[in-house]
C-alpha positions in Angstrom: 198.7 108.0 -38.6 198.5 106.9 -35.2 196.7 103.6 -34.1 194.6 106.3 -31.2 193.0 107.7 -34.7 191.7 103.9 -35.8 190.6 103.5 -31.6 188.8 106.9 -31.4 186.7 105.9 -35.1 185.8 102.4 -34.3 184.5 102.7 -30.9 182.7 106.0 -32.4 181.1 104.4 -34.9 180.3 101.3 -32.6 178.9 103.8 -29.4 176.5 105.1 -32.7 175.3 102.0 -33.5 175.1 99.7 -30.7 172.1 99.6 -28.6 174.3 98.6 -25.4 175.6 100.8 -23.3 179.0 99.9 -22.1 177.3 100.6 -18.6 174.6 98.9 -19.1 177.0 95.5 -19.7 178.9 95.7 -16.4 176.2 96.4 -14.9 174.4 93.5 -15.4 177.3 91.6 -15.4 176.8 87.9 -16.0 177.7 85.3 -12.4 181.0 83.6 -13.0 179.9 80.9 -15.4 182.6 77.5 -15.2 185.3 77.5 -18.2 185.0 75.8 -20.6 185.7 71.2 -20.3 189.7 71.0 -20.3 189.8 75.3 -20.0 191.3 75.9 -17.1 189.4 79.1 -15.6 191.3 82.5 -16.1 193.3 80.2 -18.8 193.3 82.3 -22.6 192.3 80.2 -25.4 194.8 81.1 -28.4 194.5 83.7 -30.3 195.5 83.2 -34.0 198.2 85.4 -34.7 197.1 88.6 -37.1 198.2 89.9 -39.7 199.3 94.0 -39.3 197.4 96.2 -41.1 199.4 98.8 -43.9 199.7 102.1 -43.5 197.2 102.7 -46.4 195.1 100.7 -45.1 194.7 101.9 -41.7 194.4 105.3 -43.6 191.9 104.6 -46.4 190.1 103.0 -43.1 189.6 106.4 -41.4 188.8 108.1 -44.7 186.1 105.8 -45.1 185.6 106.4 -41.3 185.2 110.8 -41.8 182.8 110.4 -44.1 180.8 108.2 -43.0 180.6 110.7 -39.8 180.2 113.6 -41.9 177.4 112.8 -43.6 175.5 111.6 -39.8 176.1 115.8 -39.4 172.6 118.0 -39.1 171.6 121.4 -40.6 172.1 123.0 -37.6 174.9 121.5 -36.7 174.8 118.3 -34.0 175.0 114.7 -35.6 172.4 112.2 -35.3 172.8 108.8 -33.4 171.3 106.6 -31.2 172.0 109.4 -27.9 171.6 112.4 -29.8 168.3 113.1 -27.6 169.3 112.3 -24.2 173.5 113.2 -24.5 173.3 116.0 -27.0 176.8 118.0 -27.0 178.2 114.6 -25.4 177.5 112.8 -28.7 178.4 115.3 -31.4 181.3 116.7 -28.7 182.9 113.0 -29.4 182.3 112.8 -33.4 184.1 116.5 -33.8 186.8 115.3 -31.3 187.5 112.4 -34.0 186.9 114.2 -36.7 190.0 116.3 -35.3 192.3 113.1 -34.4 191.8 112.3 -37.7 193.3 114.8 -39.0 190.2 117.6 -40.0 191.0 121.5 -40.8 189.8 122.8 -37.9 188.5 125.5 -40.2 186.5 122.5 -41.9 182.5 123.6 -41.4 181.7 120.3 -39.4 183.8 121.3 -37.3 182.7 125.1 -37.2 178.8 123.9 -37.3 179.4 120.9 -35.0 181.5 123.7 -32.1 178.5 127.0 -32.2 175.6 124.3 -31.5 177.6 122.7 -28.8 178.8 124.8 -26.7 175.2 126.8 -27.1 173.7 124.0 -24.2 174.0 123.6 -20.6 176.5 122.2 -19.0 174.5 118.5 -17.8 176.6 115.5 -17.7 179.8 114.5 -16.9 180.1 112.3 -20.1 178.8 115.3 -22.1 181.3 117.6 -20.5 183.8 116.0 -20.2 184.5 115.4 -24.0 183.8 118.6 -24.8 186.3 119.8 -22.8 188.8 117.0 -24.9 187.5 117.8 -28.5 187.8 121.6 -27.6 192.3 121.0 -27.0 192.0 119.1 -30.1 190.4 121.8 -31.9 193.5 124.2 -31.2 195.6 121.5 -31.9 198.4 121.4 -34.7 197.9 120.0 -38.0 200.2 117.7 -39.6 201.8 120.8 -41.5 201.4 122.8 -38.8 203.5 120.0 -37.6 206.1 119.9 -40.4 206.7 123.5 -39.3 207.0 123.5 -35.7 209.6 120.8 -35.9 212.5 123.3 -38.4 211.6 126.3 -35.7 210.9 124.9 -31.8 209.8 127.5 -29.9 207.3 125.3 -27.8 205.9 122.1 -27.4 202.7 121.6 -28.8 201.1 121.3 -26.4 202.0 124.8 -24.6 201.5 126.0 -27.9 197.8 124.3 -27.7 197.8 126.7 -24.2 198.7 129.7 -26.2 196.4 129.5 -28.8 193.1 128.9 -26.5 191.2 131.9 -27.6 189.3 134.8 -24.2 185.8 133.2 -24.1 186.9 129.3 -25.0 189.0 129.6 -22.0 186.3 130.9 -20.6 183.8 127.9 -20.9 186.1 125.3 -20.8 187.2 127.0 -16.8 183.3 127.3 -16.4 183.1 123.4 -17.7 186.2 122.2 -15.0 184.1 124.0 -12.3 181.1 122.5 -12.9 182.6 119.1 -13.2 184.6 119.8 -10.4 181.7 120.6 -8.3 179.8 116.8 -10.0 182.5 115.3 -8.2 180.8 112.9 -5.6 182.4 111.5 -2.4 185.7 110.5 -4.4 185.2 109.5 -8.1 181.6 111.2 -11.2 179.0 109.7 -12.3 176.2 110.5 -14.5 176.2 112.9 -11.8 173.9 112.2 -9.2 173.3 108.5 -8.2 176.9 106.3 -6.6 180.2 106.7 -8.2 181.8 104.4 -10.9 185.6 103.9 -13.0 183.9 104.8 -16.8 182.2 108.1 -16.4 185.2 109.2 -13.5 188.2 108.8 -16.9 186.8 111.0 -19.4 186.7 113.5 -15.9 189.7 113.3 -15.9 190.9 113.4 -18.7 189.3 115.9 -20.1 190.5 117.8 -15.9 193.7 116.5 -17.9 193.7 118.0 -20.8 192.0 121.4 -18.7 195.9 121.7 -16.7 197.2 120.4 -20.3 196.0 124.6 -21.1 197.1 125.8 -18.2 193.8 125.7 -16.4 194.4 125.0 -12.6 193.1 122.4 -10.9 193.2 121.3 -7.4 195.3 119.1 -6.2 192.7 117.9 -3.4 190.3 116.6 -6.4 193.2 114.4 -7.2 193.5 112.8 -4.1 190.5 111.9 -3.9 189.8 109.9 -7.1 193.3 108.8 -6.0 191.8 107.4 -2.8 189.2 105.6 -4.5 191.3 103.8 -6.5 194.1 103.0 -4.4 191.1 101.4 -2.2 189.0 100.0 -4.8 192.2 98.4 -7.0 191.9 94.0 -6.9 193.5 91.4 -4.4 196.5 89.3 -5.7 199.0 87.8 -4.3 200.5 86.8 -7.8 203.6 88.5 -8.7 203.8 89.2 -12.0 206.6 88.0 -14.4 209.3 88.7 -16.0 209.2 92.5 -14.3 208.8 95.0 -16.3 209.5 99.0 -17.0 206.6 101.0 -16.1 208.4 104.7 -16.5 204.9 106.3 -15.8 205.4 104.7 -12.5 209.7 104.3 -12.0 210.1 107.9 -12.7 207.8 111.1 -12.0 205.6 112.9 -14.5 207.7 116.1 -14.4 211.3 114.2 -15.3 208.8 113.0 -18.4 207.6 115.9 -19.4 210.9 117.6 -19.2 212.0 114.2 -21.7 209.8 115.8 -23.8 210.5 119.0 -24.3 214.5 117.8 -24.6 213.4 116.3 -27.4 211.7 119.1 -29.2 215.2 121.2 -28.7 216.8 118.4 -30.3 214.8 118.0 -32.9 215.0 121.9 -33.3 218.5 120.5 -33.8 218.9 118.8 -36.5 216.2 120.6 -38.7 217.9 123.9 -38.7 221.9 121.1 -38.8 219.1 119.4 -42.4 218.7 122.7 -43.6 221.5 123.1 -44.2 222.6 120.6 -45.9 219.2 120.8 -48.5 217.0 117.4 -46.3 213.5 118.1 -45.5 212.1 117.8 -41.7 210.0 114.1 -41.9 206.1 115.3 -39.8 206.4 112.4 -38.3 209.4 112.7 -36.7 208.0 116.0 -35.4 204.4 113.5 -33.7 207.2 110.5 -32.7 207.0 111.7 -29.4 202.9 111.3 -29.0 203.9 107.7 -29.7 207.3 106.9 -28.2 210.4 108.2 -25.6 213.1 109.9 -28.0 214.9 108.7 -24.6 216.1 106.0 -22.3 214.3 107.7 -18.7 215.8 104.7 -17.8 219.7 105.4 -18.5 219.0 109.0 -18.3 218.0 109.3 -14.3 220.4 106.6 -13.7 218.0 103.6 -12.9 218.9 101.2 -14.6 215.8 98.4 -14.5 213.0 98.2 -13.5 213.2 95.9 -11.1 210.3 95.8 -8.6 207.4 93.2 -7.4 204.7 93.5 -9.7 200.8 92.2 -8.9 198.5 91.9 -11.3 196.0 93.8 -9.8 193.0 95.8 -11.6 189.6 97.9 -11.3 186.0 97.4 -11.9 183.0 99.6 -13.1 181.8 100.3 -9.7 182.8 99.1 -5.5 182.1 95.8 -4.9 179.2 96.5 -2.4 177.3 94.1 0.4 174.3 92.0 -0.5 171.4 89.4 -0.2 170.7 86.9 -1.7 166.9 85.7 -2.9 166.4 84.2 -0.4 167.5 87.1 2.2 171.0 85.6 3.2 173.6 88.8 3.9 176.3 88.2 1.7 180.1 90.5 2.2 181.2 92.4 -0.7 182.9 90.4 -3.5 186.4 90.9 -4.4 187.3 93.2 -7.6 186.6 91.4 -10.9 189.0 93.2 -13.0 188.2 94.0 -16.6 189.9 95.2 -19.9 187.8 98.6 -20.4 188.3 99.3 -16.8 191.9 98.9 -15.9 193.4 101.0 -18.4 190.9 103.2 -16.8 191.9 103.3 -13.8 195.8 103.3 -14.8 195.4 106.2 -17.2 193.2 108.0 -13.6 195.9 107.0 -11.2 199.0 108.4 -13.5 196.7 111.7 -14.5 196.6 112.3 -10.0 199.8 111.5 -10.1 200.9 114.7 -12.7 197.9 116.3 -10.7 199.2 115.8 -7.0 203.8 116.4 -7.9 205.1 119.1 -6.2 201.4 119.3 -3.5 201.1 118.5 0.3 199.8 115.7 -0.3 202.6 114.1 -2.5 204.4 112.1 -0.1 207.0 109.3 0.1 204.0 107.4 1.5 201.3 108.2 -1.2 203.6 108.3 -3.8 205.0 104.9 -3.0 201.7 103.3 -2.9 200.2 105.3 -6.0 203.7 104.2 -8.0 202.9 100.6 -6.9 199.7 100.4 -7.7 200.3 101.4 -11.6 202.3 99.4 -11.9 199.9 96.2 -10.7 197.7 97.8 -12.9 199.8 97.5 -15.9 200.6 94.1 -15.3 196.9 92.7 -14.7 196.4 94.6 -18.8 199.5 92.1 -19.1 198.3 89.0 -18.1 194.5 89.4 -19.3 196.2 91.6 -22.5 192.7 90.3 -25.6 192.7 92.4 -29.0 189.6 90.2 -29.9 187.4 91.5 -26.9 187.7 93.4 -24.1 189.2 90.8 -21.0 187.2 90.2 -17.9 189.0 88.4 -14.1 187.8 85.2 -13.9 186.5 84.2 -17.9 187.9 82.3 -20.3 186.2 84.4 -23.1 186.8 88.4 -23.8 183.3 90.2 -23.4 181.9 92.3 -27.6 182.5 95.5 -24.9 184.1 97.8 -27.7 184.6 100.4 -25.3 187.2 98.5 -24.1 190.0 99.8 -27.3 189.3 103.7 -26.3 190.9 103.4 -22.6 193.0 100.6 -24.8 194.7 103.3 -27.1 195.3 106.5 -24.5 197.0 103.9 -22.0 199.5 102.7 -25.1 
């Protein structure tokens, strides 16, 4: 059981019950309040140590969430929820994604009915179309039993297996959806689709395009260049060097190097499985799934880098780019500095890593540009290290995290 399932279910349950969207939280950002007496600005409140839940407790929580979600499905295949009418495709796709990631089989009647409903709907919103692409990728992912079987005789990685499984009609739907998403890209990033640009819609668009690329659907590098330009331009400022520095493989190595390490891991796993079969041992499903949460080989040792020795500065991202404004008395004010938040910084970090993967090998990926992107990734990771909290969404410049539960979802896919 991996932590992504838990975060996804928590986010989905809260999303379905909450009356305020994450976007509204950020559009109505409160003015910075002074910290409580005796507490310095940016100082974290001391958090009590948490006792990690057992594997059994996690699995029980996921089962409970699955049961709750299945009970929300309507006869037509859609799922109930406060956003069901405004985000019909997205609401259903998010439920399907959560169910599939939680171990519900693709041949389950609820899964079949859900996709039959959602794939007939028009392409209208960035959130909805993006999550639908992600749900379709999850539909073709190997099950627990299939992963164990693959681990015994591997000829490809799970991601490549997904790409081979996608049926022609589904591939056509995904290709059309990708073209639609690209057509809705604004000056640099995405919105709902109109009315400016924001990091929240953008993280879903880029997650979807990344999923499409894993399914061997091409996305022009220019799409990622425009998005990366935005995240480089609107990352916060900081002159404070973060210490101690730590390793950030996504910045210190190329994505192609890290993917090669994954392939090599599966080759070694197959060899080990063959040896175990000779000796009468069984390959563990947990071993087969290990690349999802950790690297089986140290890239710094493999590629001859002893340690990460780059400087890091905690610089985050916020929901929308800051802009000049007028005060109540009509005074013109310059754009305020970027104030990073946990949800948008994790989203920005994931977005830049996806853009890096889409740009490598293209004419855009020059030595100078790659250095800028890699430094921005390091600095984003430093921001998370400085402000990280589990009790809520950290907000730069305030003493306490906010209650925006959307934060837990991007945290799950950046760790």
